[in-house]
C-alpha positions as CSV (number, residue, x, y, z in Angstrom):
1,S,139.1,-20.2,-21.1
2,E,138.6,-16.6,-22.1
3,R,135.4,-17.8,-23.7
4,D,134.3,-19.3,-20.4
5,S,135.0,-16.1,-18.6
6,A,133.0,-14.1,-21.2
7,L,130.1,-16.5,-20.9
8,A,130.1,-16.3,-17.2
9,T,130.2,-12.5,-17.3
10,L,127.3,-12.5,-19.8
11,A,125.3,-14.9,-17.6
12,V,125.8,-12.8,-14.5
13,S,125.0,-9.6,-16.3
14,S,121.8,-11.2,-17.7
15,V,120.8,-12.3,-14.2
16,L,121.6,-8.8,-12.8
17,N,119.5,-7.2,-15.5
18,D,116.6,-9.5,-14.8
19,H,116.9,-8.8,-11.1
20,Q,116.9,-5.0,-11.8
21,I,113.8,-5.4,-13.9
22,M,112.1,-7.4,-11.2
23,Q,113.0,-4.8,-8.6
24,E,111.5,-2.1,-10.8
25,Q,108.3,-4.0,-11.2
26,L,108.2,-4.7,-7.5
27,A,108.6,-1.0,-6.8
28,K,105.8,-0.2,-9.2
29,S,103.5,-2.8,-7.6
30,K,104.3,-1.4,-4.2
31,S,103.2,2.0,-5.3
32,H,99.7,0.5,-6.0
33,K,97.9,-0.7,-2.9
34,P,97.6,-4.5,-3.0
35,P,94.0,-5.7,-3.0
36,V,94.7,-8.5,-0.5
37,G,96.7,-8.3,2.7
38,G,98.6,-11.5,1.8
39,M,100.1,-9.9,-1.3
40,N,102.6,-7.9,0.8
41,R,103.8,-11.1,2.4
42,Q,104.0,-12.8,-1.0
43,S,106.0,-10.0,-2.6
44,S,108.3,-10.0,0.4
45,M,108.9,-13.7,-0.1
46,Q,109.5,-13.1,-3.8
47,Q,112.0,-10.4,-3.0
48,S,113.8,-12.7,-0.6
49,S,113.9,-15.4,-3.2
50,D,115.2,-13.0,-5.8
51,E,117.9,-11.8,-3.4
52,E,118.9,-15.4,-2.8
53,M,119.0,-16.1,-6.5
54,L,121.1,-13.0,-7.1
55,A,123.5,-14.0,-4.4
56,L,123.9,-17.5,-5.8
57,C,124.5,-16.1,-9.3
58,K,127.1,-13.7,-8.0
59,Q,128.8,-16.6,-6.1
60,L,128.7,-18.8,-9.3
61,G,130.1,-15.9,-11.3
62,S,133.0,-15.4,-8.9
63,E,133.7,-19.2,-8.7
64,I,133.7,-19.4,-12.5
65,A,136.1,-16.5,-12.7
66,A,138.4,-18.0,-10.1
67,R,138.4,-21.4,-11.9
68,T,139.1,-19.7,-15.2
69,S,141.9,-17.7,-13.7
70,A,143.4,-20.9,-12.2
71,E,143.2,-22.7,-15.5
72,L,144.9,-19.9,-17.2
73,E,147.7,-20.0,-14.7
74,V,148.1,-23.7,-15.0
75,N,148.3,-23.4,-18.8
76,R,150.9,-20.6,-18.5
77,L,153.0,-22.8,-16.1
78,K,152.7,-25.8,-18.5
79,E,153.9,-23.6,-21.4
80,Q,156.7,-22.2,-19.3
81,L,157.8,-25.7,-18.3
82,E,157.7,-26.9,-21.9
83,L,159.9,-24.0,-23.0
84,E,162.4,-24.6,-20.2
85,R,162.6,-28.3,-21.2
86,K,163.2,-27.3,-24.8
87,I,166.0,-24.9,-23.7
88,A,167.5,-27.6,-21.5
89,H,167.5,-30.2,-24.4
90,A,169.0,-27.6,-26.7
91,K,171.8,-26.9,-24.3
92,E,172.4,-30.6,-23.7
93,A,172.6,-31.2,-27.4
94,E,175.0,-28.3,-27.8
95,L,177.3,-29.6,-25.0
96,L,177.2,-33.1,-26.6
97,D,178.3,-31.6,-29.9
98,Q,181.1,-29.8,-28.2
99,I,182.3,-33.0,-26.6
100,S,182.3,-34.9,-29.9
């Protein structure tokens, strides 16, 4: 589960890095005048698509983190329950020994 969290973080950081590079390239291309008037509209659509992709990646990253956190909590509770059961069985065995 820690591995899943690390992989999710790595994936999100990779996407964020790609987005940053695309934004830098977009800024560079905006500094040069586009030869065709339609290029501005196309780059605007590309930026919108990039923003949507970034938002989806952030959402995926947060959902993976939440699921990983929930799985860790479930595992912790299972371990705690198992420990409590072992303690209860040990106490029961001790009481039975005292009776005998």
